[in-house]
The first five atom37 places (N, CA, C, CB, O) and aatype in JSON, in Angstrom:
{
  "aatype": [20, 20, 20, 20, 20, 20, 20, 20, 20, 20, 20, 20, 20, 20, 20, 20, 20, 20, 20, 20, 20, 20, 20, 20, 20, 20, 20, 20, 20, 20, 20, 20, 20, 20, 20, 20, 20, 20, 20, 20, 20, 20, 20, 20, 20, 20, 20, 20, 20, 20, 20, 20, 20, 20, 20, 20, 20, 20, 20, 20, 20, 20, 20, 20, 20, 20, 20, 20, 20, 20, 20, 20, 20, 20, 20, 20, 20, 20, 20, 20, 20, 20, 20, 20, 20, 20, 20, 20, 20, 20, 20, 20, 20, 20, 20, 20, 20, 20],
  "atom_mask": [
    [1, 1, 1, 1, 1],
    [1, 1, 1, 1, 1],
    [1, 1, 1, 1, 1],
    [1, 1, 1, 1, 1],
    [1, 1, 1, 1, 1],
    [1, 1, 1, 1, 1],
    [1, 1, 1, 1, 1],
    [1, 1, 1, 1, 1],
    [1, 1, 1, 1, 1],
    [1, 1, 1, 1, 1],
    [1, 1, 1, 1, 1],
    [1, 1, 1, 1, 1],
    [1, 1, 1, 1, 1],
    [1, 1, 1, 1, 1],
    [1, 1, 1, 1, 1],
    [1, 1, 1, 1, 1],
    [1, 1, 1, 1, 1],
    [1, 1, 1, 1, 1],
    [1, 1, 1, 1, 1],
    [1, 1, 1, 1, 1],
    [1, 1, 1, 1, 1],
    [1, 1, 1, 1, 1],
    [1, 1, 1, 1, 1],
    [1, 1, 1, 1, 1],
    [1, 1, 1, 1, 1],
    [1, 1, 1, 1, 1],
    [1, 1, 1, 1, 1],
    [1, 1, 1, 1, 1],
    [1, 1, 1, 1, 1],
    [1, 1, 1, 1, 1],
    [1, 1, 1, 1, 1],
    [1, 1, 1, 1, 1],
    [1, 1, 1, 1, 1],
    [1, 1, 1, 1, 1],
    [1, 1, 1, 1, 1],
    [1, 1, 1, 1, 1],
    [1, 1, 1, 1, 1],
    [1, 1, 1, 1, 1],
    [1, 1, 1, 1, 1],
    [1, 1, 1, 1, 1],
    [1, 1, 1, 1, 1],
    [1, 1, 1, 1, 1],
    [1, 1, 1, 1, 1],
    [1, 1, 1, 1, 1],
    [1, 1, 1, 1, 1],
    [1, 1, 1, 1, 1],
    [1, 1, 1, 1, 1],
    [1, 1, 1, 1, 1],
    [1, 1, 1, 1, 1],
    [1, 1, 1, 1, 1],
    [1, 1, 1, 1, 1],
    [1, 1, 1, 1, 1],
    [1, 1, 1, 1, 1],
    [1, 1, 1, 1, 1],
    [1, 1, 1, 1, 1],
    [1, 1, 1, 1, 1],
    [1, 1, 1, 1, 1],
    [1, 1, 1, 1, 1],
    [1, 1, 1, 1, 1],
    [1, 1, 1, 1, 1],
    [1, 1, 1, 1, 1],
    [1, 1, 1, 1, 1],
    [1, 1, 1, 1, 1],
    [1, 1, 1, 1, 1],
    [1, 1, 1, 1, 1],
    [1, 1, 1, 1, 1],
    [1, 1, 1, 1, 1],
    [1, 1, 1, 1, 1],
    [1, 1, 1, 1, 1],
    [1, 1, 1, 1, 1],
    [1, 1, 1, 1, 1],
    [1, 1, 1, 1, 1],
    [1, 1, 1, 1, 1],
    [1, 1, 1, 1, 1],
    [1, 1, 1, 1, 1],
    [1, 1, 1, 1, 1],
    [1, 1, 1, 1, 1],
    [1, 1, 1, 1, 1],
    [1, 1, 1, 1, 1],
    [1, 1, 1, 1, 1],
    [1, 1, 1, 1, 1],
    [1, 1, 1, 1, 1],
    [1, 1, 1, 1, 1],
    [1, 1, 1, 1, 1],
    [1, 1, 1, 1, 1],
    [1, 1, 1, 1, 1],
    [1, 1, 1, 1, 1],
    [1, 1, 1, 1, 1],
    [1, 1, 1, 1, 1],
    [1, 1, 1, 1, 1],
    [1, 1, 1, 1, 1],
    [1, 1, 1, 1, 1],
    [1, 1, 1, 1, 1],
    [1, 1, 1, 1, 1],
    [1, 1, 1, 1, 1],
    [1, 1, 1, 1, 1],
    [1, 1, 1, 1, 1],
    [1, 1, 1, 1, 1]
  ],
  "atom_positions": [
    [[34.86, 32.34, 55.11], [35.64, 33.33, 54.39], [36.91, 32.71, 53.79], [36.0, 34.5, 55.31], [37.27, 32.97, 52.64]],
    [[37.58, 31.89, 54.58], [38.8, 31.25, 54.12], [38.52, 30.31, 52.95], [39.47, 30.48, 55.25], [39.3, 30.21, 52.01]],
    [[37.38, 29.63, 53.01], [37.01, 28.73, 51.93], [36.78, 29.49, 50.62], [35.74, 27.95, 52.31], [37.22, 29.04, 49.56]],
    [[36.11, 30.64, 50.7], [35.86, 31.45, 49.5], [37.18, 31.98, 48.93], [34.91, 32.62, 49.83], [37.36, 32.04, 47.71]],
    [[38.08, 32.38, 49.81], [39.39, 32.89, 49.37], [40.17, 31.79, 48.66], [40.19, 33.44, 50.56], [40.77, 32.04, 47.61]],
    [[40.19, 30.6, 49.22], [40.9, 29.49, 48.6], [40.3, 29.13, 47.25], [40.88, 28.27, 49.52], [41.04, 28.84, 46.31]],
    [[38.99, 29.15, 47.13], [38.33, 28.86, 45.86], [38.71, 29.92, 44.82], [36.8, 28.81, 46.05], [38.98, 29.58, 43.67]],
    [[38.73, 31.18, 45.21], [39.11, 32.25, 44.28], [40.57, 32.11, 43.83], [38.9, 33.63, 44.94], [40.87, 32.31, 42.66]],
    [[41.45, 31.78, 44.75], [42.87, 31.6, 44.4], [43.02, 30.44, 43.42], [43.72, 31.35, 45.67], [43.76, 30.55, 42.44]],
    [[42.34, 29.34, 43.67], [42.42, 28.19, 42.77], [41.83, 28.51, 41.4], [41.7, 26.99, 43.38], [42.36, 28.08, 40.38]],
    [[40.75, 29.25, 41.38], [40.13, 29.64, 40.11], [41.05, 30.54, 39.31], [38.8, 30.34, 40.37], [41.23, 30.33, 38.11]],
    [[41.65, 31.54, 39.96], [42.57, 32.44, 39.25], [43.82, 31.7, 38.79], [42.97, 33.62, 40.16], [44.34, 31.98, 37.71]],
    [[44.32, 30.76, 39.59], [45.48, 29.98, 39.18], [45.15, 29.12, 37.97], [45.98, 29.1, 40.33], [45.98, 28.97, 37.08]],
    [[43.97, 28.56, 37.93], [43.55, 27.75, 36.79], [43.42, 28.56, 35.53], [42.25, 27.07, 37.07], [43.81, 28.1, 34.46]],
    [[42.89, 29.76, 35.63], [42.76, 30.63, 34.46], [44.12, 31.06, 33.96], [41.91, 31.87, 34.8], [44.36, 31.1, 32.75]],
    [[45.03, 31.39, 34.88], [46.35, 31.84, 34.44], [47.15, 30.72, 33.79], [47.13, 32.4, 35.62], [47.99, 30.99, 32.94]],
    [[46.89, 29.48, 34.16], [47.6, 28.35, 33.54], [47.01, 27.99, 32.18], [47.54, 27.14, 34.46], [47.64, 27.26, 31.42]],
    [[45.83, 28.49, 31.87], [45.21, 28.16, 30.59], [45.94, 28.82, 29.43], [43.74, 28.58, 30.59], [45.88, 28.32, 28.31]],
    [[46.62, 29.92, 29.67], [47.38, 30.6, 28.62], [48.83, 30.69, 29.06], [46.79, 32.02, 28.32], [49.16, 31.39, 30.02]],
    [[49.71, 29.99, 28.34], [51.13, 30.05, 28.69], [51.98, 29.8, 27.45], [51.47, 29.02, 29.79], [51.53, 29.23, 26.46]],
    [[53.22, 30.24, 27.54], [54.18, 30.03, 26.46], [55.35, 29.25, 27.04], [54.64, 31.39, 25.83], [55.89, 29.61, 28.09]],
    [[55.74, 28.19, 26.34], [56.86, 27.36, 26.78], [57.81, 27.18, 25.61], [56.37, 25.98, 27.32], [57.38, 26.9, 24.49]],
    [[59.09, 27.35, 25.87], [60.12, 27.09, 24.87], [61.29, 26.45, 25.6], [60.54, 28.4, 24.1], [62.02, 27.14, 26.31]],
    [[61.48, 25.16, 25.43], [62.48, 24.42, 26.18], [63.47, 23.77, 25.23], [61.81, 23.35, 27.07], [63.08, 23.17, 24.22]],
    [[64.75, 23.89, 25.55], [65.8, 23.19, 24.82], [66.6, 22.37, 25.81], [66.72, 24.18, 24.04], [67.09, 22.89, 26.81]],
    [[66.73, 21.09, 25.52], [67.57, 20.26, 26.36], [69.02, 20.49, 25.92], [67.17, 18.75, 26.27], [69.33, 20.31, 24.74]],
    [[69.91, 20.87, 26.84], [71.23, 21.36, 26.44], [72.2, 20.27, 25.98], [71.85, 22.08, 27.58], [72.26, 19.17, 26.53]],
    [[72.95, 20.62, 24.97], [74.07, 19.82, 24.51], [74.95, 20.73, 23.67], [73.6, 18.55, 23.7], [74.51, 21.21, 22.62]],
    [[76.17, 20.98, 24.11], [77.03, 21.96, 23.46], [77.94, 21.29, 22.44], [77.86, 22.72, 24.5], [79.07, 20.92, 22.75]],
    [[77.43, 21.14, 21.22], [78.24, 20.58, 20.15], [78.26, 21.51, 18.94], [77.71, 19.21, 19.75], [78.78, 21.15, 17.89]],
    [[77.7, 22.71, 19.09], [77.63, 23.64, 17.97], [79.01, 24.03, 17.44], [76.86, 24.88, 18.37], [79.15, 24.29, 16.25]],
    [[80.02, 24.08, 18.29], [81.37, 24.41, 17.83], [81.9, 23.34, 16.88], [82.32, 24.57, 19.03], [82.56, 23.66, 15.89]],
    [[81.62, 22.08, 17.18], [82.06, 21.0, 16.3], [81.3, 21.02, 14.98], [81.87, 19.64, 16.99], [81.86, 20.67, 13.94]],
    [[80.04, 21.42, 15.02], [79.27, 21.52, 13.79], [79.81, 22.67, 12.94], [77.76, 21.74, 14.09], [79.97, 22.52, 11.73]],
    [[80.1, 23.81, 13.57], [80.62, 24.97, 12.84], [81.99, 24.69, 12.23], [80.72, 26.18, 13.77], [82.3, 25.19, 11.15]],
    [[82.81, 23.89, 12.9], [84.14, 23.59, 12.37], [84.11, 22.49, 11.32], [85.07, 23.19, 13.5], [85.13, 22.22, 10.68]],
    [[82.96, 21.85, 11.14], [82.86, 20.8, 10.13], [83.15, 19.41, 10.64], [83.78, 21.1, 9.01], [83.11, 18.45, 9.88]],
    [[83.44, 19.28, 11.94], [83.7, 17.96, 12.51], [82.45, 17.1, 12.53], [84.27, 18.09, 13.91], [82.52, 15.88, 12.36]],
    [[81.3, 17.72, 12.76], [80.04, 16.99, 12.85], [79.02, 17.57, 11.88], [79.5, 17.04, 14.28], [79.07, 18.74, 11.52]],
    [[78.08, 16.72, 11.46], [76.93, 17.17, 10.68], [75.75, 17.32, 11.63], [76.59, 16.17, 9.52], [75.73, 16.73, 12.71]],
    [[74.78, 18.11, 11.2], [73.6, 18.36, 12.03], [72.36, 18.13, 11.19], [73.61, 19.8, 12.61], [72.28, 18.6, 10.05]],
    [[71.39, 17.41, 11.73], [70.12, 17.18, 11.04], [68.96, 17.5, 11.97], [70.02, 15.73, 10.55], [69.03, 17.24, 13.17]],
    [[67.88, 18.07, 11.42], [66.72, 18.44, 12.21], [65.44, 17.91, 11.58], [66.65, 19.96, 12.38], [65.34, 17.8, 10.36]],
    [[64.48, 17.6, 12.42], [63.14, 17.24, 11.95], [62.12, 17.86, 12.9], [62.96, 15.68, 11.87], [62.41, 18.08, 14.08]],
    [[60.93, 18.14, 12.38], [59.91, 18.87, 13.12], [58.57, 18.15, 13.09], [59.76, 20.28, 12.56], [58.26, 17.44, 12.14]],
    [[57.8, 18.34, 14.14], [56.4, 17.89, 14.17], [55.65, 18.8, 15.13], [56.29, 16.37, 14.59], [56.23, 19.35, 16.06]],
    [[54.37, 18.94, 14.9], [53.59, 19.78, 15.79], [52.11, 19.58, 15.61], [53.93, 21.21, 15.58], [51.66, 18.72, 14.85]],
    [[51.37, 20.4, 16.32], [49.91, 20.32, 16.27], [49.32, 21.72, 16.48], [49.37, 19.32, 17.34], [49.84, 22.51, 17.26]],
    [[48.24, 22.0, 15.77], [47.47, 23.23, 15.92], [46.09, 22.88, 16.45], [47.38, 24.02, 14.57], [45.42, 22.0, 15.91]],
    [[45.67, 23.56, 17.48], [44.32, 23.42, 18.04], [43.96, 21.99, 18.4], [43.32, 23.95, 17.07], [42.77, 21.66, 18.45]],
    [[44.92, 21.15, 18.65], [44.73, 19.74, 18.98], [43.99, 19.0, 17.88], [43.98, 19.6, 20.3], [43.46, 17.91, 18.12]],
    [[43.95, 19.57, 16.68], [43.21, 18.97, 15.57], [44.07, 18.68, 14.36], [42.08, 19.87, 15.17], [43.93, 17.63, 13.73]],
    [[44.97, 19.59, 14.03], [45.77, 19.5, 12.81], [47.22, 19.22, 13.19], [45.65, 20.81, 11.96], [47.88, 20.06, 13.8]],
    [[47.71, 18.04, 12.83], [49.1, 17.72, 13.12], [49.91, 17.75, 11.83], [49.22, 16.34, 13.81], [49.37, 17.55, 10.74]],
    [[51.2, 17.99, 11.97], [52.08, 18.06, 10.81], [53.46, 17.55, 11.17], [52.17, 19.5, 10.27], [53.84, 17.54, 12.35]],
    [[54.21, 17.13, 10.17], [55.62, 16.82, 10.32], [55.96, 15.44, 10.83], [56.22, 17.79, 11.2], [55.08, 14.63, 11.13]],
    [[57.26, 15.2, 10.93], [57.83, 13.95, 11.41], [59.06, 14.31, 12.23], [58.18, 12.97, 10.22], [60.09, 14.69, 11.66]],
    [[58.97, 14.2, 13.54], [60.09, 14.57, 14.42], [60.91, 13.36, 14.83], [59.57, 15.29, 15.67], [61.5, 13.35, 15.91]],
    [[60.95, 12.36, 13.99], [61.7, 11.14, 14.34], [63.2, 11.34, 14.14], [61.2, 9.95, 13.5], [63.63, 12.24, 13.42]],
    [[63.96, 10.49, 14.78], [65.42, 10.52, 14.62], [65.79, 10.14, 13.2], [66.1, 9.57, 15.63], [66.72, 10.7, 12.63]],
    [[65.06, 9.2, 12.63], [65.33, 8.77, 11.24], [65.15, 9.93, 10.27], [64.41, 7.61, 10.85], [65.97, 10.12, 9.37]],
    [[64.08, 10.71, 10.43], [63.85, 11.86, 9.55], [64.95, 12.91, 9.71], [62.47, 12.49, 9.83], [65.4, 13.49, 8.73]],
    [[65.38, 13.14, 10.94], [66.46, 14.11, 11.18], [67.76, 13.63, 10.54], [66.66, 14.34, 12.69], [68.51, 14.43, 9.98]],
    [[68.05, 12.32, 10.64], [69.27, 11.77, 10.03], [69.22, 11.91, 8.52], [69.45, 10.29, 10.42], [70.22, 12.27, 7.9]],
    [[68.08, 11.64, 7.91], [67.95, 11.8, 6.46], [68.09, 13.26, 6.05], [66.6, 11.25, 5.98], [68.73, 13.55, 5.04]],
    [[67.51, 14.18, 6.82], [67.61, 15.61, 6.5], [69.05, 16.13, 6.6], [66.71, 16.41, 7.42], [69.42, 17.05, 5.88]],
    [[69.85, 15.54, 7.5], [71.23, 16.0, 7.67], [72.25, 15.16, 6.92], [71.57, 16.01, 9.11], [73.44, 15.47, 6.96]],
    [[71.81, 14.1, 6.25], [72.74, 13.22, 5.56], [73.65, 12.48, 6.51], [73.56, 14.01, 4.58], [74.83, 12.28, 6.22]],
    [[73.11, 12.07, 7.65], [73.9, 11.44, 8.71], [73.62, 9.94, 8.74], [73.59, 12.08, 10.09], [72.47, 9.52, 8.72]],
    [[74.69, 9.14, 8.79], [74.53, 7.68, 8.89], [75.02, 7.16, 10.25], [75.3, 6.99, 7.76], [74.59, 6.09, 10.68]],
    [[75.89, 7.9, 10.93], [76.41, 7.51, 12.23], [76.0, 8.58, 13.25], [77.96, 7.31, 12.2], [76.59, 9.66, 13.26]],
    [[75.01, 8.29, 14.09], [74.47, 9.26, 15.04], [75.26, 9.23, 16.34], [72.98, 8.98, 15.32], [75.49, 8.17, 16.92]],
    [[75.69, 10.42, 16.79], [76.44, 10.53, 18.04], [75.6, 11.12, 19.17], [77.68, 11.37, 17.84], [75.63, 10.61, 20.29]],
    [[74.84, 12.18, 18.89], [74.07, 12.88, 19.91], [72.66, 13.15, 19.38], [74.76, 14.2, 20.32], [72.45, 13.32, 18.18]],
    [[71.71, 13.2, 20.31], [70.34, 13.55, 19.96], [69.84, 14.58, 20.97], [69.42, 12.29, 19.95], [69.99, 14.4, 22.18]],
    [[69.25, 15.66, 20.48], [68.61, 16.68, 21.31], [67.16, 16.8, 20.91], [69.33, 18.05, 21.17], [66.79, 16.46, 19.78]],
    [[66.33, 17.28, 21.82], [64.95, 17.6, 21.49], [64.62, 18.96, 22.06], [63.97, 16.53, 22.02], [65.01, 19.3, 23.18]],
    [[63.89, 19.73, 21.26], [63.4, 21.04, 21.69], [61.89, 21.01, 21.62], [63.98, 22.2, 20.81], [61.31, 20.39, 20.73]],
    [[61.26, 21.67, 22.56], [59.81, 21.78, 22.55], [59.42, 23.24, 22.7], [59.18, 20.93, 23.66], [60.0, 23.96, 23.51]],
    [[58.46, 23.65, 21.93], [57.94, 25.01, 22.02], [56.43, 24.92, 21.98], [58.5, 25.93, 20.86], [55.86, 24.17, 21.18]],
    [[55.78, 25.68, 22.85], [54.32, 25.65, 22.9], [53.78, 27.02, 23.25], [53.83, 24.6, 23.91], [54.32, 27.73, 24.09]],
    [[52.72, 27.36, 22.59], [51.9, 28.48, 23.01], [50.54, 27.88, 23.29], [51.83, 29.65, 21.93], [49.89, 27.34, 22.4]],
    [[50.12, 27.96, 24.52], [48.91, 27.25, 24.88], [47.85, 28.18, 25.42], [49.22, 26.18, 25.89], [48.01, 28.77, 26.49]],
    [[46.81, 28.3, 24.7], [45.57, 28.86, 25.21], [44.58, 27.73, 24.99], [45.14, 30.24, 24.5], [43.85, 27.72, 23.99]],
    [[44.55, 26.8, 25.92], [43.82, 25.55, 25.8], [44.36, 24.72, 24.65], [42.33, 25.82, 25.6], [43.59, 24.16, 23.87]],
    [[45.7, 24.63, 24.53], [46.35, 23.74, 23.58], [46.38, 24.24, 22.15], [45.68, 22.44, 23.6], [46.08, 23.48, 21.23]],
    [[46.72, 25.48, 21.94], [46.65, 26.08, 20.61], [47.75, 25.6, 19.67], [46.7, 27.58, 20.73], [47.45, 25.1, 18.59]],
    [[49.02, 25.75, 20.05], [50.13, 25.41, 19.15], [51.21, 24.66, 19.94], [50.73, 26.7, 18.49], [51.55, 25.05, 21.06]],
    [[51.73, 23.59, 19.35], [52.8, 22.82, 19.97], [53.75, 22.36, 18.86], [52.24, 21.6, 20.78], [53.3, 21.92, 17.8]],
    [[55.07, 22.47, 19.1], [56.05, 22.05, 18.1], [57.21, 21.33, 18.8], [56.57, 23.26, 17.28], [57.74, 21.83, 19.79]],
    [[57.6, 20.17, 18.27], [58.75, 19.43, 18.78], [59.78, 19.33, 17.66], [58.34, 18.01, 19.28], [59.45, 18.99, 16.52]],
    [[61.02, 19.63, 18.0], [62.14, 19.56, 17.06], [63.13, 18.52, 17.57], [62.82, 20.95, 16.87], [63.54, 18.57, 18.73]],
    [[63.53, 17.6, 16.71], [64.56, 16.65, 17.03], [65.82, 17.06, 16.28], [64.13, 15.2, 16.66], [65.8, 17.23, 15.06]],
    [[66.9, 17.22, 17.0], [68.18, 17.63, 16.41], [69.19, 16.51, 16.68], [68.69, 19.01, 16.98], [69.36, 16.09, 17.83]],
    [[69.84, 16.04, 15.62], [70.86, 15.0, 15.81], [72.19, 15.49, 15.26], [70.44, 13.68, 15.11], [72.25, 16.35, 14.37]],
    [[73.26, 14.93, 15.8], [74.62, 15.25, 15.37], [75.34, 13.95, 15.08], [75.37, 16.09, 16.46], [75.16, 12.96, 15.79]],
    [[76.15, 13.96, 14.06], [76.92, 12.76, 13.72], [77.72, 12.94, 12.46], [76.0, 11.57, 13.57], [78.06, 14.06, 12.07]],
    [[78.03, 11.82, 11.8], [78.86, 11.82, 10.6], [78.06, 11.33, 9.41], [80.11, 10.95, 10.79], [78.59, 11.26, 8.3]]
  ]
}
């Protein structure tokens, strides 16, 4: 009986993990400096749909070009995913500098 219960719990846990939403931002509080004009901000994006179709360029170089930044001070990365067996994933690189 205990073996069957453990198998059912593991099966239900596996099914529940197959569909999840994740949105993570690694913290760095420099938005006040960006708003005051002390720093510039640049972003770049990359992602994948259905593990088949990828798009974008989330490199630091692309973010620097998008923000017109030549001197990089800080780098952040954000990740967002909606996963029903790997449906959608997006990574954003955010840089701050001059």
